[in-house]
MINURO-207759 format. One record per residue (C-alpha): x, y, z. Coordinates in steps of 0.05 Angstrom, whole numbers, plus 5000, padded with zeros to 4 digits. Example, Ala and Ser with C-alpha at 12.3 -4.5 7.8 and 13.67 -1.06 7.14 Angstrom:
524649105156
527349795143
// end
This chain:
757965402495
755065882546
750565532596
745666002632
741365882693
736466472690
732566852743
728566722785
729666142833
732066062904
739366272903
741765842961
745765322923
749065262854
744864992796
746264252789
743864192717
748864662683
754364382728
753163692699
752563942628
759064342634
762763732659
760163312601
761963822548
768963972574
770563232581
769263182506
773663782489
768064292480
769564952514
763865212557
762365702612
757065692666
753166322683
748666322744
744666932722
739666782777
744666912832
748367472796
741867822776
739067822846
745668082874
745868622820
738768862838
740468862912
746469312898
742569832858
742370542888
735270652912
731471122957
725171012998
720471403042
717270903089
720870623150
720969893129
723670053060
729070513086
731269983136
731169443083
735469853034
740270073087
741369373113
742369013047
749768853055
749068663128
743068213113
746667863056
752567743103
747667473155
744966953107
752066693100
753066623175
750966003214
748666403274
742966723234
739766033225
739765893299
735466503315
728866453279
726667163293
733167453266
732866993205
725667193190
727467933193
733467843148
729167473096
723567993102
728268583091
732068263033
725468083000
723068803009
729469082979
728968612919
721668812908
723569552910
728969432858
723869132810
718369652823
715369982762
716069382716
709269072730
713068532768
712368272839
719268002855
721567622916
727167162938
723266562913
718266782861
716967232801
709867462783
707867932727
701468342728
699368162657
704267652628
703466912645
708966382642
703865862617
701866272555
706766202497
704366872469
706467212533
713266882533
714267132461
712167822484
717467792538
722567612485
720468192440
721168692497
726968472541
727969192562
721669142604
724568592647
727168822715
733668422703
734868772636
739969272663
743868672690
743768202630
744368752578
751268902608
753268192626
751667812562
754868212504
762168042520
760267322531
756567292465
762867512430
766466902459
761066362455
756866232393
752065742425
747765942485
743965432527
738465622577
736465162634
729065302647
726464902706
721165312741
715165742721
718366302761
724166302711
720066282646
718967022633
726067212650
728766642607
725066882546
726967612559
734267382558
733166952496
730067552461
736067972479
740867452453
736967372388
736668122376
743868272394
747267652368
742967392310
748066862291
748066542360
745265852366
740065832422
738465172458
733065112510
732364542560
730964402633
725464102676
719764562654
721564482580
721563722591
714563772619
712164192560
715163712510
712063102544
705063352525
702162902471
699663522434
706463882437
708164322378
713464832393
711065562388
718265802394
721165582327
722966282304
726466442370
729765802394
733965362350
733464722391
729264472449
731663882492
727463442536
730463052593
737862972607
741663442562
748663132560
747762672499
743463152457
748363722469
754263302449
750763082387
748763802368
755664072382
759563532346
761963152406
765162472399
759162082424
751662182423
751061692481
754562102534
757561732592
756562022661
761662542684
761862842754
758863542757
763664132760
761964682810
768765022815
767065532761
761065782800
761466312856
760365822914
761766342968
756266812942
750066382951
744866523004
747165993053
752165933110
757365543071
757065193004
751264702993
752764142945
746763942903
747363242873
742662812832
743762062839
737961872793
733162112741
725761962753
722861592813
724360872832
717260772859
713561122802
706760832819
703261412853
696761602820
696162322795
703762432799
706962822741
712662312736
708561742705
704162242669
710262512633
713161822621
719561942659
723461302667
727961152726
735361182712
739861132774
747361202777
751160622808
751260742883
758760632885
759561212836
754961652876
758761532941
765461672907
762562292875
759662612937
765862472978
770362772925
765863372909
764863522982
772263612990
773264002925
767764502940
768664553015
761364383021
757964443088
751664073068
749863553015
743063622982
740762992947
736063212892
732762542875
725262482875
726461952928
733361702950
733360962935
733760442991
740360202962
743360892965
740960993036
744560353056
750760563019
750861233054
750760863120
756560423099
760660993069
758461663097
759562263052
763462633106
758763223109
751563303134
746363123083
738863133068
733862953013
727262632995
725861923018
719961463013
716561203076
718460473075
720459863116
727660093123
725660733157
720860343200
727060013231
729460443289
736660183284
736860383210
734661093227
740061153280
745160913229
742661443180
743861963233
750961723243
752061773168
750662513172
743162543155
740163163187
733363183153
728962753107
723463033064
717562543066
711662553019
706362293067
700762643029
695162393076
693962103144
687961703119
689160983095
683760983042
686661613011
693661303011
690960682978
687261082925
693861432908
697760772904
702661042955
704560342977
704860533050
700560463111
698760983164
701860523216
708360493178
708461253171
707361323246
713160863262
717761213212
716261893243
717461623313
724061293292
726761913257
725162363316
728461873364
734661873319
734862633317
733262693243
728763263223
722563133180
719863603127
713063293116
709063403052
701363363054
696763392993
689463583003
683663522955
685662882918
679862492886
680061982942
679562492998
673262783030
672363233091
672662643139
679262403109
682063103115
680163123188
683662453198
689962743167
689463323215
688762853274
694662433250
699063053247
696863283316
698562593345
705462633313
706763373322
712963253364
716062843308
714863323249
719663913240
716264273183
710064203140
708864333067
701364393051
698964352979
692364322942
691963762891
692863942817
691263392767
696263302710
692863482646
695062872607
695262362663
691461722653
686561912709
684662602680
679662312630
675562012687
674362682721
673163172666
677863662633
678464412634
685064792636
687064962707
691165562683
688965992624
694665822577
696865352522
702765122564
698664922624
700464252653
694364152698
686964082690
680964262731
676763662751
670063492781
671463202850
667762542855
666162652928
664363382923
670463602962
671864212919
677764682923
674065242959
672064753014
679164473018
682165173024
677165353079
678864713117
686364843112
685965573134
680465543186
681364853215
687964513200
692665103208
689165363270
690364753312
695564983363
700064373352
699964463277
700865213280
707165103320
709964653265
708165143210
711865693246
718265283239
718265323163
723465823139
719966383101
721266403026
726565863025
722565303058
725864613053
732264913023
733965253089
730064803137
736064333149
740164933172
735265193223
737765123294
742164523276
749364513302
752264373233
759764443225
758865013176
764965383150
// end
């Protein structure tokens, strides 16, 4: 089987999903190959011979090789101005390589002028005309010899930014290898299939769609020995670990499916019915220690929606041996200063925290299960321990009004010295969440694959007002503006742990 991770996503670490699937298949005697077409495709575009007339474009094209090398050097992450210029120039070069295709392409996103990733008709159009995709010159050369060797092709579609490219590649496979069996899975596909009104519009193009973890379904489809696949450690050795946009290999690792808390209102996890399935912590610790050595990893990225309290304790008891970061819930453990210092000693360099709001009533309305006082103590403790905080805020929820938004601003200002980076988002209501019916329905995006709904805010705090507050009030406070400037352009939380930190890279 050929397992493909398609463009476009941030190419700073190997794709964890196909690494786990490959391990499961090979452990059952099924030959497979991993293809990170996202990384390869971006590198292919960046190597194309191009010319330009304006100064910025000429500089960006001339410096492509040097800038790629800079992204793989630790020193670049300790000089924010140099880092920003490298990212800007590489993004410009990538955009120039895709010019003329109706596509706006960057290091972290893919936008088409007329085709939408939430309209199935547009995805089918992309499949009928793969030659119009900017990555076509790459995959039209790369795929044919692989299709001669592998009769089953699996695509891992996780992000909207991958959807149009995924279907362009699927269309190419279907046209050039009609007998190939095409299987489509991944996070975005799982979300589509969780809709209660789901009826696949891709039946003539895709042979099988898989929701959730793919190991057992793939084994069943491919004639493996067991439809109930046991866990096998992911295999990264077949991927080009030295080529990613990072200063040393980053090891992505998922210790659980779903979220152990799973009570937050308006969250896609409960809306999609995703259950929590953790691996035994002993297995996780053994895995990350072994994989860290095998891959020569410089940083461990825990992919869980929230690293469980039990795993945090286990990491303290048996450190992975390399620096690590991931999402964590604000809780009583992190409110213990000694616990945070122990996390730092275990190698923790940053935690991503979904605070969402600095107003208690808003937190209660979201069933976050935390208090503003606890959040304050956690931020203070992590800063004292030397652990960075990538803080997520969500504006415009049904429980928020302008006063609550101001209280969130004031909370952030009071804790500005403890927050490394901020992620600011406007609330989108899951289309089929239990709360949606209470607030009125209208598709947020114009497309039959939309996952969110417009809603009538019960307090009149509409999106236009929220945007105005964020741009003209929140972001303009000097203390907050300084935090926002810390966020790595394009790569955000994926590169934030690397910025200015004396990690033992390479």
